[in-house]
Structures are given as C-alpha cells and as structure tokens.
C-alpha positions as CSV (number, residue, x, y, z in Angstrom):
1,M,10.5,-15.8,-26.2
2,A,11.4,-12.3,-27.9
3,G,15.0,-13.5,-28.0
4,R,14.1,-16.7,-29.5
5,I,12.0,-15.1,-32.3
6,V,14.5,-12.6,-33.2
7,G,16.9,-15.4,-33.4
8,R,14.9,-17.5,-35.7
9,L,14.4,-14.4,-37.7
10,L,18.1,-13.9,-38.0
11,I,18.9,-17.3,-39.4
12,A,15.6,-18.2,-41.3
13,D,15.6,-18.6,-45.1
14,P,13.7,-16.7,-46.3
15,P,14.1,-14.0,-43.9
16,E,10.2,-13.5,-43.8
17,Q,8.4,-15.8,-41.6
18,S,4.6,-16.0,-40.8
19,S,3.2,-16.5,-37.4
20,A,2.5,-20.3,-38.2
21,Q,6.1,-20.8,-39.1
22,L,7.3,-19.1,-35.8
23,T,4.9,-21.1,-33.8
24,R,5.7,-24.1,-35.5
25,S,9.9,-23.6,-35.4
26,L,9.8,-22.5,-32.0
27,Q,7.3,-24.9,-30.7
28,A,5.6,-22.0,-29.2
29,S,1.9,-20.9,-28.7
30,K,0.2,-18.5,-31.1
31,G,-0.6,-16.1,-28.5
32,S,3.1,-16.0,-27.4
33,I,4.4,-15.1,-30.8
34,S,1.7,-13.1,-31.0
35,T,2.6,-10.8,-28.0
36,M,6.1,-11.2,-28.4
37,T,6.1,-9.9,-32.6
38,R,3.7,-7.0,-31.5
39,M,6.4,-6.0,-28.5
40,L,9.5,-6.4,-31.0
41,I,7.7,-4.3,-33.8
42,Q,7.0,-1.4,-31.0
43,L,11.3,-1.7,-30.1
44,G,11.8,-1.4,-33.8
45,L,13.5,-4.7,-34.1
46,V,11.0,-6.6,-36.1
47,E,8.9,-5.2,-39.2
48,R,5.5,-6.9,-40.3
49,V,5.8,-7.3,-44.1
50,G,3.1,-8.5,-46.7
51,M,4.0,-11.2,-49.2
52,P,2.7,-11.2,-52.8
53,G,0.0,-13.7,-53.3
54,E,-0.5,-14.1,-49.5
55,R,-3.2,-12.6,-47.1
56,I,-1.3,-13.3,-44.1
57,D,1.4,-11.2,-42.6
58,H,5.2,-12.2,-42.1
59,F,7.8,-10.8,-39.8
60,R,11.5,-10.1,-40.5
61,V,14.5,-8.1,-38.5
62,R,14.4,-4.7,-39.6
63,D,17.8,-3.5,-41.1
64,E,18.0,-0.6,-38.7
65,G,16.5,-2.2,-35.8
66,W,19.7,-2.3,-33.6
67,G,19.9,1.3,-34.0
68,Q,16.3,2.1,-33.3
69,L,16.5,-0.2,-29.7
70,T,19.7,1.7,-28.9
71,L,17.8,5.0,-29.5
72,G,15.3,4.0,-27.2
73,R,17.5,2.7,-24.5
74,A,19.3,6.4,-24.6
75,L,15.6,7.9,-24.0
76,H,14.9,5.4,-21.1
77,T,18.7,6.3,-20.0
78,S,18.1,10.1,-20.0
79,R,14.6,9.5,-17.8
80,M,16.3,7.5,-15.4
81,R,19.1,10.0,-14.9
82,T,16.3,12.7,-14.5
83,L,14.5,10.3,-11.8
84,L,17.9,10.0,-9.8
85,E,18.1,13.6,-10.0
86,E,15.0,14.1,-8.4
87,A,15.8,11.3,-6.0
88,L,18.6,13.5,-4.6
89,T,16.2,15.8,-3.2
90,L,14.3,13.3,-1.1
91,P,14.8,13.6,2.8
92,S,16.3,10.4,2.8
93,A,19.0,11.3,0.5
94,R,20.5,13.5,3.3
95,R,22.2,10.6,4.7
96,P,25.6,10.1,3.1
97,A,25.2,6.3,2.3
98,V,22.1,6.6,0.6
99,R,23.1,10.0,-1.3
100,R,26.5,8.0,-2.2
101,R,24.2,5.5,-3.6
102,I,21.9,7.3,-5.6
103,E,24.9,9.5,-6.8
104,D,26.6,6.5,-8.3
105,V,24.0,5.1,-10.4
106,R,23.0,8.6,-11.6
107,D,26.6,9.0,-12.7
108,F,26.0,5.9,-14.4
109,Y,23.4,6.9,-16.4
110,A,24.8,10.3,-16.9
111,F,28.0,8.5,-18.2
112,F,25.8,6.7,-21.0
113,E,23.6,9.5,-21.9
114,R,26.7,11.7,-23.0
115,E,28.6,8.9,-24.5
116,M,25.6,7.1,-26.5
117,P,25.3,9.6,-29.1
118,A,28.9,9.6,-30.1
119,L,29.0,5.8,-30.1
120,L,25.8,5.5,-32.6
121,E,27.0,8.3,-34.7
122,R,30.3,6.4,-35.0
123,Y,28.6,3.1,-35.8
124,E,26.2,4.9,-38.5
125,R,29.2,6.2,-40.3
126,E,31.3,2.8,-40.3
127,R,27.6,1.2,-41.5
128,E,27.7,4.0,-44.4
129,R,31.3,2.8,-45.6
130,R,30.1,-0.7,-45.9
131,P,28.7,-1.8,-49.4
132,P,25.3,-1.7,-49.5
133,K,23.2,-5.0,-49.4
134,A,20.7,-6.0,-51.5
135,R,17.7,-7.1,-49.5
136,P,16.4,-10.3,-51.3
137,R,12.8,-10.5,-52.9
138,P,10.5,-12.3,-50.5
139,K,9.8,-16.0,-51.7
140,R,7.3,-18.6,-51.0
141,G,7.9,-21.3,-48.8
142,T,9.4,-22.1,-45.3
C-alpha cells in the first residue's frame, strides 16, 4: 500500500492529495491510507500540507524524500554492520562456515556503509546543477 500511495502522489495532478482522494483513487480503506501515510511521513518520503481554505490535510511527495530515505537506510546499514561485528564474538562464530557467512554479510554492509556517503554527495552535486523547479501552487480539485 505504501508503494501505491507514493506512486499515486507521483502522478497526481494536483500533487497534493487528501486522504479521501487517496482512498477513492486507490480503492483502499481509510485506515490503510492513514497508517501508510504516517509511515511514509516518518520515512521522509511524504509530507503533510495544508491547503488554503480547507481544514483537511493533504499529502505530497517530498522533493528531498529519496535522499532522506537513503540516509535512513545508511544509518540502518551501520547498525547492521555493528550487530554483525558483535555476532562474530558469539561461540557459534568459531565454526568456520558460520564465521564465513557472518563475515560475508558484515562485509556487504561495510561496503555500503563506506560507499553510500560519496554516492549521496555525488547525487546532491548533480541535483544542484539542475535548473531549479518551481513547486506549483496548491489548487483545489482532484
């Protein structure tokens, strides 16, 4: 459902959609939309916005949302690598096959932990070189 909401918000015109609009267009329950929009806000992909003259909130994809999500994943990656380092101290990690599996996964996370900051920095430099885009004013309607 989270993916469907993001997909809908990416193609919606106007880009700001109310819960009721999302419920109708996605043929989903109010509860599902509510739960998933809260999660998407916490992940930093979606933001809640007020519309002039309306009391209900609307949602739209955050311009910086993908970078924020990736930064959150980078933090998760660091935590996983740390946990795997700790796993190497367990008695079962003395067995060569077990140790090799743990080290393989730890090395995977360590690789992404090292490479992610440079990748995000390159993306931000590229993004800054693009011409600025004006965010359209919120308009009433569907």
